[in-house]
Every structure is written in C-alpha cells, then in structure tokens.
N, C-alpha and C positions, 0 to 999 in steps of 0.2 A: 727531709723539704723536697728533694729531687723527685720522690716518689708523689707527692701531693702535685707537685707542678705537671708532672707527667699524665697522673689521673685526671687532672682538670682538663690538659689537652686532649687526651682520649675521650673524655667525656663530652667535651664540646665538639668533637668531629664526629662523633657517633650522632649527636642531636641536630647539627647540621647537614649531616648525611641524609636525614629524614626529610630536610626541607627542599622540595622541587615544586616547581611550578605546575600549575594545572596543564592538563594536555590540552593542545590546540583544538579549537572548536571545529568540529566537522560539518560541514554543509552538504547534503545529500545533492545527487546530480539531479538535473533536471530530467525528467523523463520527455525527451523530444520524439523518441520513435526514427530517429533519422538512419538507422541502420536497416529500416525495412522499405521495401519498394511499396508505393501505393497499389491499391486494386482497385481498377477501373471497372464498373459496372454499367450494364445495360438499362440505365434509367435516366430520366430527365434531371432528377433531384433528388438529394440524400437530406431527411429531416434525423436530428439526433435529439431525443427527448429524455431527460433524466427525470424518473417517476419516484427513484428511491429517496425516501427522508430517513435519514438517520436518526436513531433515539436519543442520541446525545446523553447516554448512561450507560452503567454497566450491565450487563457482560459487553457490550458494544465497544469497540474501540476504535473505529477506522475514522471517527472524527479528530483523533489526535495524532494522526499521519500528518508529515509535511505534504503530502500530495495523496490524499484521500482514494481510494479507489475508484468512487463514482466518478472522481473528478478525471483521473488517468483513464479509465474507459472511455469516458465523452470525448477526451483529447486524442486518444487512439483511434476511435472511430470517425472522428472530423478530419485527422489527416490521412489515414489509410485507405479509405472509401472514397472513391472517386466518381461522379457521374458521368458517364459516357455515351448514354443514349439519347431518344428522342421523346419518349414517353413514359408514364408512369413514375410514381415516387416510392423510394424506398424509405419507410420510417423505422430507425431504429429506437427501441424503448430500453433503456436502463431499467430493469425492474427490481434488481438487488444488486448491491455492491458493499456486503458487510464482511466486518471481521471482529470474530466473536473472542474472547478470552477464556479458558477453560481451565480451572485447576486441576493437576493431577493427583494422584497419591502418591505420597513420597515414602520411604522407608525410615523408621524411627530406630533410636537405639544405636547400640554400638557400630552396627553397618551402615549407618547414615555417615559417619566419619570416613569411611572408606569408599562410598561410592559416590558418583557423581551423576545424577539424574534430573531431568528437568521437573520443574515444580510446577509449568503450566504450558500450555498447548495455544497457539492462536490458529483458528480455523476463518479462513476466508474463501469467499464464494462471488462471482460475478454472473447474473442471470440476465441474459439479452433477448428481445423479442424482435424478429425482423418481421415487418408487415410489408407486402407491395400493395400500395394505393393507386386507384385511378384518381387523378386530379381534379375530373370533373364530378366523382362521387367520393371524398374524401371519407365519409363513414363507411364504405363498402370497402373491404379488403379480399384482393385476389389471391393472396397467398401470404401464408406465414410460417416462420421456423422459429425455435428458442435454441 
C-alpha cells in the first residue's frame, strides 16, 4: 500500500513539474535611432520616397517583421538627415529593402543528431538612391549616388 501511494505522489510530482506557464510575450524595441546624432546637409529640403513594393509572398519575408526594413530605412532617413542649406533639394529614394529566406543544405543521417547547423539563411539588403535636385527643374538631377 505504501509503495503505491509513494508511486502516485512521485507520478503526480513528475506530471506537475512539466506544467509551466507560457514564456512572457516579448515586444521588440522601437527603432528610434535616438543614439545617433543627426546629419546636417547643405540643402534647402529633403524628400524621402519609398519606391520599394514588397511582393508579400515567399521567399520574401520582410513584410512579416514588426518593423519592415523599408519602414525602418524611411524612419532613419527622416530623423537623421536634416536640411541646413538654402538651395537645392535632396531626394532619397528607397529602391530595395528586402529580406529573402533561403533554405540551406543540412546533413542527414547519424551526424544529423550530433551537429547543430542552420537550416535556413536570411539575406537582407537596402538600396538607396540619393539625388540632388534643383527645385526650379525637379526632373533635372544635378548629382546622384547609390
């Protein structure tokens, strides 16, 4: 009788030890760029234009991020670049801000149990085009950089 009671208590203790609550929900920090000093440029105005249109399907995954790269790039440009001149306009165009998921080859068989290797890779890129524009002729680009 005593053995069965001890067995019941031990079984209950083992079962209950596996019952834990869900981990606390984590919220990603906001990308405020407060740690960076603004850059003053010799232009009268700065325009930021987002030309990147995410495809919204695999293998692209940037649209699933809490703050997609195209939004983060736009926020960084708007906060960090400050107009401090009297003529011309700087136009910054976000051409690409993608993140692509790629499957990686994994080891199969006995070694698979011994190795810890990644099964996928995320490749991200941001492509910006800077154009110096004369406000009197907005279609004429005075200078550019990518």
